[in-house]
Jmol script that loads the backbone (N, CA, C; Angstrom):
load data "model"
ATOM      1  N   MET A   1      -9.092   2.418 -19.324  1.00  0.00           N
ATOM      2  CA  MET A   1      -9.376   2.694 -18.556  1.00  0.00           C
ATOM      3  C   MET A   1     -10.976   1.713 -17.973  1.00  0.00           C
ATOM      4  N   ALA A   2     -11.689   2.390 -17.287  1.00  0.00           N
ATOM      5  CA  ALA A   2     -13.369   1.403 -17.101  1.00  0.00           C
ATOM      6  C   ALA A   2     -14.442   1.583 -18.170  1.00  0.00           C
ATOM      7  N   LYS A   3     -14.891   0.285 -18.208  1.00  0.00           N
ATOM      8  CA  LYS A   3     -16.256   0.377 -19.099  1.00  0.00           C
ATOM      9  C   LYS A   3     -17.421   0.522 -18.730  1.00  0.00           C
ATOM     10  N   ASN A   4     -18.161   1.302 -19.292  1.00  0.00           N
ATOM     11  CA  ASN A   4     -19.362   0.865 -18.539  1.00  0.00           C
ATOM     12  C   ASN A   4     -20.370  -0.313 -19.979  1.00  0.00           C
ATOM     13  N   SER A   5     -21.123  -0.459 -19.222  1.00  0.00           N
ATOM     14  CA  SER A   5     -21.836  -1.779 -20.297  1.00  0.00           C
ATOM     15  C   SER A   5     -22.592  -1.024 -20.912  1.00  0.00           C
ATOM     16  N   LYS A   6     -23.736  -0.496 -20.761  1.00  0.00           N
ATOM     17  CA  LYS A   6     -24.793   0.252 -21.321  1.00  0.00           C
ATOM     18  C   LYS A   6     -25.350   1.023 -20.984  1.00  0.00           C
ATOM     19  N   THR A   7     -25.430   2.189 -21.919  1.00  0.00           N
ATOM     20  CA  THR A   7     -25.457   3.848 -22.002  1.00  0.00           C
ATOM     21  C   THR A   7     -26.559   4.197 -21.317  1.00  0.00           C
ATOM     22  N   GLY A   8     -25.649   4.809 -19.659  1.00  0.00           N
ATOM     23  CA  GLY A   8     -26.991   5.368 -18.871  1.00  0.00           C
ATOM     24  C   GLY A   8     -27.184   5.207 -18.081  1.00  0.00           C
ATOM     25  N   ASP A   9     -26.465   3.404 -17.443  1.00  0.00           N
ATOM     26  CA  ASP A   9     -26.827   3.020 -16.322  1.00  0.00           C
ATOM     27  C   ASP A   9     -26.225   3.024 -15.229  1.00  0.00           C
ATOM     28  N   SER A  10     -24.937   4.275 -16.443  1.00  0.00           N
ATOM     29  CA  SER A  10     -24.699   4.511 -13.991  1.00  0.00           C
ATOM     30  C   SER A  10     -23.456   3.485 -13.853  1.00  0.00           C
ATOM     31  N   LYS A  11     -23.791   2.414 -14.585  1.00  0.00           N
ATOM     32  CA  LYS A  11     -22.103   1.772 -13.467  1.00  0.00           C
ATOM     33  C   LYS A  11     -21.011   1.080 -14.505  1.00  0.00           C
ATOM     34  N   ARG A  12     -20.254   0.682 -14.267  1.00  0.00           N
ATOM     35  CA  ARG A  12     -19.357   0.556 -14.097  1.00  0.00           C
ATOM     36  C   ARG A  12     -18.397  -0.711 -14.654  1.00  0.00           C
ATOM     37  N   THR A  13     -18.241  -1.823 -15.503  1.00  0.00           N
ATOM     38  CA  THR A  13     -17.691  -3.263 -15.876  1.00  0.00           C
ATOM     39  C   THR A  13     -16.885  -2.711 -15.447  1.00  0.00           C
ATOM     40  N   GLY A  14     -16.356  -3.645 -14.067  1.00  0.00           N
ATOM     41  CA  GLY A  14     -14.721  -4.240 -14.002  1.00  0.00           C
ATOM     42  C   GLY A  14     -13.419  -3.109 -13.340  1.00  0.00           C
ATOM     43  N   ALA A  15     -13.325  -2.729 -12.918  1.00  0.00           N
ATOM     44  CA  ALA A  15     -11.986  -2.258 -11.677  1.00  0.00           C
ATOM     45  C   ALA A  15     -11.637  -0.959 -13.297  1.00  0.00           C
ATOM     46  N   VAL A  16     -10.622  -0.390 -12.748  1.00  0.00           N
ATOM     47  CA  VAL A  16     -10.621   1.236 -13.502  1.00  0.00           C
ATOM     48  C   VAL A  16      -8.745   0.479 -13.492  1.00  0.00           C
ATOM     49  N   CYS A  17      -8.199  -0.037 -14.800  1.00  0.00           N
ATOM     50  CA  CYS A  17      -7.313  -0.720 -14.985  1.00  0.00           C
ATOM     51  C   CYS A  17      -5.397   0.632 -14.503  1.00  0.00           C
ATOM     52  N   ASP A  18      -5.283  -0.486 -14.604  1.00  0.00           N
ATOM     53  CA  ASP A  18      -3.495   0.956 -14.161  1.00  0.00           C
ATOM     54  C   ASP A  18      -3.510   1.698 -12.974  1.00  0.00           C
ATOM     55  N   ARG A  19      -4.466   1.455 -12.372  1.00  0.00           N
ATOM     56  CA  ARG A  19      -4.574   2.247 -11.257  1.00  0.00           C
ATOM     57  C   ARG A  19      -4.772   1.613 -10.267  1.00  0.00           C
ATOM     58  N   SER A  20      -4.191   1.809  -8.614  1.00  0.00           N
ATOM     59  CA  SER A  20      -4.309   1.295  -7.316  1.00  0.00           C
ATOM     60  C   SER A  20      -4.702   2.823  -6.613  1.00  0.00           C
ATOM     61  N   GLN A  21      -5.134   2.414  -5.310  1.00  0.00           N
ATOM     62  CA  GLN A  21      -5.057   2.926  -4.114  1.00  0.00           C
ATOM     63  C   GLN A  21      -4.381   3.486  -2.877  1.00  0.00           C
ATOM     64  N   THR A  22      -4.064   3.866  -1.553  1.00  0.00           N
ATOM     65  CA  THR A  22      -3.563   3.484  -1.210  1.00  0.00           C
ATOM     66  C   THR A  22      -4.139   4.703   0.364  1.00  0.00           C
ATOM     67  N   LYS A  23      -4.004   4.615   1.623  1.00  0.00           N
ATOM     68  CA  LYS A  23      -4.048   5.481   2.593  1.00  0.00           C
ATOM     69  C   LYS A  23      -2.836   6.668   2.936  1.00  0.00           C
ATOM     70  N   ASN A  24      -3.140   7.604   3.012  1.00  0.00           N
ATOM     71  CA  ASN A  24      -1.563   8.424   3.368  1.00  0.00           C
ATOM     72  C   ASN A  24      -1.801   8.501   5.118  1.00  0.00           C
ATOM     73  N   PRO A  25      -0.759   7.290   5.541  1.00  0.00           N
ATOM     74  CA  PRO A  25      -0.958   7.327   7.394  1.00  0.00           C
ATOM     75  C   PRO A  25      -1.022   8.958   7.895  1.00  0.00           C
ATOM     76  N   VAL A  26      -0.266   9.721   7.138  1.00  0.00           N
ATOM     77  CA  VAL A  26      -0.278  11.287   7.936  1.00  0.00           C
ATOM     78  C   VAL A  26      -1.311  11.511   8.152  1.00  0.00           C
ATOM     79  N   THR A  27      -2.664  11.945   6.635  1.00  0.00           N
ATOM     80  CA  THR A  27      -2.866  12.870   6.624  1.00  0.00           C
ATOM     81  C   THR A  27      -4.377  12.825   6.775  1.00  0.00           C
ATOM     82  N   GLY A  28      -4.384  10.899   6.288  1.00  0.00           N
ATOM     83  CA  GLY A  28      -5.963  10.334   6.617  1.00  0.00           C
ATOM     84  C   GLY A  28      -6.418   9.830   4.532  1.00  0.00           C
ATOM     85  N   GLN A  29      -6.086  10.670   4.028  1.00  0.00           N
ATOM     86  CA  GLN A  29      -6.848  10.664   2.643  1.00  0.00           C
ATOM     87  C   GLN A  29      -6.321   9.684   1.851  1.00  0.00           C
ATOM     88  N   TRP A  30      -6.727   9.397   0.896  1.00  0.00           N
ATOM     89  CA  TRP A  30      -6.888   8.025  -0.085  1.00  0.00           C
ATOM     90  C   TRP A  30      -5.729   9.099  -0.780  1.00  0.00           C
ATOM     91  N   VAL A  31      -4.760   8.199  -2.212  1.00  0.00           N
ATOM     92  CA  VAL A  31      -4.220   8.701  -2.938  1.00  0.00           C
ATOM     93  C   VAL A  31      -4.268   7.361  -3.547  1.00  0.00           C
ATOM     94  N   LYS A  32      -4.590   8.093  -5.199  1.00  0.00           N
ATOM     95  CA  LYS A  32      -5.077   7.628  -6.017  1.00  0.00           C
ATOM     96  C   LYS A  32      -2.946   7.305  -6.271  1.00  0.00           C
ATOM     97  N   ARG A  33      -2.853   6.035  -7.222  1.00  0.00           N
ATOM     98  CA  ARG A  33      -1.696   6.227  -7.883  1.00  0.00           C
ATOM     99  C   ARG A  33      -1.893   5.431  -9.610  1.00  0.00           C
ATOM    100  N   ASP A  34      -0.777   5.568 -10.314  1.00  0.00           N
ATOM    101  CA  ASP A  34       0.083   4.985 -11.960  1.00  0.00           C
ATOM    102  C   ASP A  34       0.642   3.697 -11.223  1.00  0.00           C
ATOM    103  N   THR A  35      -0.089   2.724 -11.595  1.00  0.00           N
ATOM    104  CA  THR A  35       0.808   1.535 -11.159  1.00  0.00           C
ATOM    105  C   THR A  35       2.190   1.302 -12.722  1.00  0.00           C
ATOM    106  N   LYS A  36       1.767   1.618 -13.758  1.00  0.00           N
ATOM    107  CA  LYS A  36       2.720   1.851 -14.323  1.00  0.00           C
ATOM    108  C   LYS A  36       4.639   2.648 -14.134  1.00  0.00           C
ATOM    109  N   THR A  37       3.707   3.729 -13.533  1.00  0.00           N
ATOM    110  CA  THR A  37       4.608   4.848 -13.334  1.00  0.00           C
ATOM    111  C   THR A  37       5.273   5.287 -12.065  1.00  0.00           C
ATOM    112  N   GLY A  38       3.966   5.029 -11.299  1.00  0.00           N
ATOM    113  CA  GLY A  38       4.223   4.296  -9.689  1.00  0.00           C
ATOM    114  C   GLY A  38       4.295   6.458  -9.667  1.00  0.00           C
ATOM    115  N   LYS A  39       3.822   6.934 -10.227  1.00  0.00           N
ATOM    116  CA  LYS A  39       3.276   8.559  -9.001  1.00  0.00           C
ATOM    117  C   LYS A  39       2.359   8.168  -8.883  1.00  0.00           C
ATOM    118  N   PHE A  40       1.811   9.575  -8.152  1.00  0.00           N
ATOM    119  CA  PHE A  40       0.799   9.923  -8.010  1.00  0.00           C
ATOM    120  C   PHE A  40      -0.258  10.692  -8.918  1.00  0.00           C
ATOM    121  N   ILE A  41      -1.744  10.443  -8.930  1.00  0.00           N
ATOM    122  CA  ILE A  41      -2.447  10.903 -10.045  1.00  0.00           C
ATOM    123  C   ILE A  41      -3.349  11.659  -8.812  1.00  0.00           C
ATOM    124  N   ASP A  42      -3.415  11.322  -8.109  1.00  0.00           N
ATOM    125  CA  ASP A  42      -5.237  12.893  -6.856  1.00  0.00           C
ATOM    126  C   ASP A  42      -4.793  11.400  -5.662  1.00  0.00           C
ATOM    127  N   VAL A  43      -6.052  12.875  -5.424  1.00  0.00           N
ATOM    128  CA  VAL A  43      -5.848  12.685  -3.702  1.00  0.00           C
ATOM    129  C   VAL A  43      -7.370  12.645  -3.522  1.00  0.00           C
ATOM    130  N   LYS A  44      -8.063  12.249  -2.558  1.00  0.00           N
ATOM    131  CA  LYS A  44      -9.456  12.400  -2.478  1.00  0.00           C
ATOM    132  C   LYS A  44      -9.864  13.252  -1.539  1.00  0.00           C
ATOM    133  N   ALA A  45     -10.521  14.332  -0.990  1.00  0.00           N
ATOM    134  CA  ALA A  45     -10.389  15.180  -0.508  1.00  0.00           C
ATOM    135  C   ALA A  45     -11.563  15.074   0.426  1.00  0.00           C
ATOM    136  N   ASP A  46     -12.545  13.982   0.620  1.00  0.00           N
ATOM    137  CA  ASP A  46     -13.406  13.844   1.627  1.00  0.00           C
ATOM    138  C   ASP A  46     -13.402  12.252   2.886  1.00  0.00           C
ATOM    139  N   GLY A  47     -12.193  11.905   2.577  1.00  0.00           N
ATOM    140  CA  GLY A  47     -11.426  10.996   3.075  1.00  0.00           C
ATOM    141  C   GLY A  47     -12.160   9.356   3.176  1.00  0.00           C
ATOM    142  N   LYS A  48     -12.985   9.550   1.997  1.00  0.00           N
ATOM    143  CA  LYS A  48     -13.398   8.240   1.521  1.00  0.00           C
ATOM    144  C   LYS A  48     -12.438   7.524   0.436  1.00  0.00           C
ATOM    145  N   PRO A  49     -12.486   6.356   0.288  1.00  0.00           N
ATOM    146  CA  PRO A  49     -11.656   6.125  -1.184  1.00  0.00           C
ATOM    147  C   PRO A  49     -12.635   5.801  -2.391  1.00  0.00           C
ATOM    148  N   PHE A  50     -11.263   5.753  -3.221  1.00  0.00           N
ATOM    149  CA  PHE A  50     -12.064   6.237  -4.924  1.00  0.00           C
ATOM    150  C   PHE A  50     -12.870   5.072  -5.348  1.00  0.00           C
ATOM    151  N   LYS A  51     -13.536   5.459  -6.330  1.00  0.00           N
ATOM    152  CA  LYS A  51     -14.510   3.731  -6.669  1.00  0.00           C
ATOM    153  C   LYS A  51     -14.079   3.161  -7.524  1.00  0.00           C
ATOM    154  N   GLY A  52     -13.966   1.539  -7.835  1.00  0.00           N
ATOM    155  CA  GLY A  52     -13.626   0.989  -8.573  1.00  0.00           C
ATOM    156  C   GLY A  52     -12.113   1.140  -9.143  1.00  0.00           C
ATOM    157  N   VAL A  53     -11.063   1.943  -7.668  1.00  0.00           N
ATOM    158  CA  VAL A  53      -9.636   1.057  -8.109  1.00  0.00           C
ATOM    159  C   VAL A  53      -9.636   0.340  -6.848  1.00  0.00           C
ATOM    160  N   ARG A  54      -8.538  -0.476  -7.349  1.00  0.00           N
ATOM    161  CA  ARG A  54      -8.049  -1.697  -6.550  1.00  0.00           C
ATOM    162  C   ARG A  54      -7.080  -0.889  -5.540  1.00  0.00           C
ATOM    163  N   LYS A  55      -7.113  -0.924  -4.361  1.00  0.00           N
ATOM    164  CA  LYS A  55      -6.110  -1.222  -2.665  1.00  0.00           C
ATOM    165  C   LYS A  55      -5.214  -1.915  -3.029  1.00  0.00           C
ATOM    166  N   GLU A  56      -4.380  -1.255  -2.403  1.00  0.00           N
ATOM    167  CA  GLU A  56      -2.583  -1.599  -2.514  1.00  0.00           C
ATOM    168  C   GLU A  56      -2.686  -2.477  -1.157  1.00  0.00           C
ATOM    169  N   LYS A  57      -2.205  -3.391  -1.497  1.00  0.00           N
ATOM    170  CA  LYS A  57      -1.542  -4.211   0.287  1.00  0.00           C
ATOM    171  C   LYS A  57      -0.725  -3.556   0.279  1.00  0.00           C
ATOM    172  N   LYS A  58      -0.416  -4.108   1.525  1.00  0.00           N
ATOM    173  CA  LYS A  58       0.788  -3.255   2.662  1.00  0.00           C
ATOM    174  C   LYS A  58       1.677  -4.135   2.973  1.00  0.00           C
TER     175      LYS A  58
END
end "model"
wireframe off; spacefill off
backbone 0.3
color backbone group
C-alpha cells in the first residue's frame, strides 16, 4: 500500500500499489479494483475519483 513520509504531514508518497480505478459508464461512479485478481473492491459514492489510485486506460 501507500507510504507516508513523515508522521502527521497527511501526505502520501507515491500511488497506492496493486490498485486501479475506472469509471462505471452506467452509474457514473468510480470503482476501485485489485490489479492482481481483477475483483472490484470499492465504489465511490460522491462521483469523485479515489485519491492516489491510478486510472485504467481504455
